[in-house]
C-alpha positions in Angstrom: 105.6 132.1 103.7 105.8 132.9 100.0 107.2 129.6 98.6 107.9 126.1 99.9 110.1 123.5 98.2 109.9 119.8 99.3 112.6 117.7 97.6 114.0 114.2 98.0 111.9 113.2 101.0 111.1 109.6 101.9 108.7 108.3 104.7 108.1 111.8 106.0 105.0 113.6 107.4 104.9 117.3 106.5 102.4 119.7 108.1 102.3 123.3 107.0 100.0 126.3 107.4 99.2 128.5 104.4 101.8 129.2 101.8 100.8 132.4 100.0 102.5 131.4 96.8 103.6 128.1 95.3 104.6 124.7 96.8 107.0 122.7 94.6 107.3 119.0 95.4 109.9 116.9 93.7 110.9 113.3 94.5 108.7 112.8 97.6 108.1 109.1 98.3 106.0 107.2 100.8 105.0 110.3 102.6 102.0 112.3 103.9 101.8 116.0 103.1 99.3 118.4 104.7 99.6 121.8 102.9 97.6 124.9 102.1 98.9 126.9 99.1 98.0 129.2 96.2 99.3 126.6 93.8 100.8 123.0 94.1 103.2 121.4 91.6 104.2 117.8 92.1 107.0 116.1 90.1 108.6 112.7 90.2 106.8 111.6 93.3 105.0 108.4 94.3 103.1 106.6 97.0 102.3 109.8 98.8 99.1 111.2 100.3 98.4 114.9 99.9 95.8 116.6 102.2 95.4 120.0 100.6 93.8 123.4 100.5 94.7 124.7 97.1 93.4 127.8 95.4 94.4 126.9 91.9 94.4 123.4 90.3 97.1 121.0 91.4 99.5 119.8 88.7 101.3 116.5 88.7 104.0 115.2 86.3 105.9 112.0 86.2 104.2 110.8 89.4 102.3 107.7 90.4 100.2 106.3 93.2 99.3 109.6 94.7 96.3 110.2 96.9 94.5 113.5 97.4 92.1 114.5 100.2 91.0 117.8 101.9 93.4 119.6 104.2 93.3 118.1 107.6 96.0 120.0 109.6 93.9 121.7 112.2 95.5 124.1 114.7 94.4 127.1 116.8 95.4 129.9 114.4 94.3 128.1 111.2 91.4 130.5 110.5 93.4 133.6 111.0 96.3 132.2 108.9 93.9 131.4 106.1 92.5 134.9 106.3 96.0 136.5 106.4 97.1 134.5 103.3 93.9 135.6 101.4 92.6 132.0 101.1 89.6 132.4 103.4 87.3 133.8 100.6 88.7 131.6 97.8 87.5 128.1 96.9 89.4 125.0 98.0 90.2 123.1 94.8 91.7 120.1 96.7 90.1 117.6 94.3 91.0 119.3 91.0 94.1 117.5 89.8 95.7 117.9 86.4 98.1 115.1 85.3 100.2 116.6 82.6 101.3 113.0 81.6 97.7 111.8 81.1 95.9 113.8 78.5 93.1 111.3 77.8 89.4 111.8 78.7 89.4 108.9 81.1 90.6 109.5 84.7 94.3 109.4 85.3 95.6 106.1 86.8 98.4 108.1 88.6 96.2 109.4 91.4 93.0 108.9 93.4 90.7 111.1 95.4 90.3 110.0 99.1 88.0 111.6 101.6 89.2 110.0 104.8 92.6 109.7 106.3 94.8 106.9 104.9 
């Protein structure tokens, strides 16, 4: 899959294998998202946990109470899908989050890093 759009979702659980391009998230609330992608852009979302394998840095804007942890959607063909998408040899930047609404040196209050399932 080249691009994935997630829009206006509430209380959902999304599980996806590798997306070779971008994942765009807009207005996702009270949900859990397991996604592997080249890039992840999140807008206008809140109270959502993201479990990610992201090659580039994740960008958030106008979002609050987000949680980020490592990708946890395990399935039989995961390794071959990661290899086919070109991710296998690339770093997983799941914990590198840039909040474009928080430009201060201190950590953004709009998200937190979590290691275990929530």
